[in-house]
Phi, psi and omega in degrees: 000129182271174186298318180300321179293319178298315181296320181295317178293318179300314183294335180273325191245336185267138178301133186278069178266346183249000179066208180278107183281169174298136187282075177202147174226127186263144183256323181201171181207167177205121181062235179265019183243139173239148184228139173278170177300331179279359176089009176289133185258132177239143174269118185268103178252024180230343171052042179060037185063059173068027183262305188278072184298325182270006184080182182272138177052046173300125193302308184292320179298312182299321179295317182296315179294319179297320178296320180293322179300323179291336185263307188190132179260316191205141173227337189090161181274015169291342181236160177292142180234115184303308182300322180298313180296316183291322179291321176301317179298318184295320178295316180294324182296334184244019182214184177275356182288145172252337181221149179226141169238135183259135178239193183257348186200172175294321179298317178296318180296317180293320178295323175298321179297318179295318177297317182297317178298319181292313185289332177302315179280326178305317182286351172264002181076021182257135180271073180235113187219351181281143178234133180253128175233183187255147170298147181067013176280169173216118184239356177139184187236010169287169182299319180289319182283335170296319177295325179286332180292126185271053178221110184305329183298331178275339187267327192308314184290348191245018177285148002286139183280165173305125185285167172087015180242129179244155180235138175225167183283149176297140177065013175258086185294320181297321176295320177296313181301320181292336180277344181286135174230180177288355177264356183289123178257334186206149166245122182242124181213161170266128175304323173229120178283111184274310187297334181267002174120026176066069176251128192254130172291132180287155178298320181297319177298313182296323178296320179291322178296317179299316180296321179295317179298319179296318183292320188259008180059059182237140178278131178260119181247130172251124173276105180249029180302319180264327186272343182288168178062049166091353187302327185265000183101349167240163182302320179229145185297327180299337179287352173266003183240172179272010185232164176240142173276166171272329178224140168220157183239151180227159170190227175034260188292345181302326180251000179052031180118337172278125186297123176199143172229161181220133173255117188240130186215154171289158188301318185301321181271330178301332179295347177298331177270124174239168182310127180098347184282334184204158179175184180180155183284313189264338191303129176072026182288169186305322181291309183299319182283334171297321177298316178297320177297320179295323175298312179299320179300316181296319178301317184289322188271338190244011176054048184297315184298320178299320179295320179301313181297313183294313183288329176297313178295317182299315181295316179298316179298320180292322177294316178298323182295340177294332177063030183283126176290344178290329179279109186268341181195145170239121175251120187216141161218121184062232178251044174235106188236139168242120181253112187273134176234168169301154184309129177091334187289325181298322179296322178294318181294317178301317180298316179295318178299317179298320178297331176267014174065049171231131183257122173221171175259169179215138180243116171054021179080356185242345184224127169277132174258122181243116184224067187287166169306146185285358181258011183299157181249171176298327177295321176298314181296316181300319178295318178299315182295318178299316182285329174296315179299319179294322181293331180276346186290000000 
């Protein structure tokens, strides 16, 4: 089946939630490379929006998931699941979390975090239900997480929104402090805002937010759906900062493409959930948690974090060495990069890169989002830089 046939079937039968997509359909991949049925090769510098951390068809990961498929896919959480228990332990062993709940996506994990913060205070008899998030944030597309997302374009069609959610600007501590009331139960933020163009919370801001939460009895939630699992050069982005959250969420790279999300919490707040308070049919099933276990195995055996730090620095240095006056700013932590251009120019560069078979993201026409697999090599980076320079010419 050729691309035109695929596009025609898609346009007739698939709900048009993505508009006119980029005109390509991939058949297989390897590492940082994707291939069409016709054998055209693309350099993947977006990793399915920060999902395929180990690259495509990672040998050990594929073998582990394949073995699980042969054994068992699903039983439900009515019964004990070995992989579920072991993956929860692995997350807790390398983080501040004491307890983990598995969901199917980042949006589900974030909604679970919001529910946990609310029920924690409800069970103490306290009327604390307001949640503060940041403008230009992105927390998901369920009704609650759309309300938490600080972008009107996602919210407008779904008003009235879930009540009790306020939005303030990133790194504006005074604005945040002014939004806090005795009804505030949680502050939820991304350590690095990815969807809006890689905007980073400063350490000073985060320290003040942590202190405010401690003073006012507020739960601090970090959305690590995109930044978790090594993207920043540490296993979790909060580990690159001087503070710890009470709750954090994971998804995307945790399953390397197999859908899974995780709600991770310290013991004191995790106790807010008791039997019957939360649940789901598919979350943490044998297949999804086998994928998560295989991701952890790869991180431990293949020095993934070291590669993220080295390749992140290498890529930034190579971009700076281009000396392009068009690039007005580079925002980076690990292998999460936002390359700022004058308004409209980033979209043009993205289009040229695609024509040269390189995949990147673009925010609002002004920022290229670069989120490659965490296993990229210097050769991959060099090819990207060469084609970026050509795209800007």
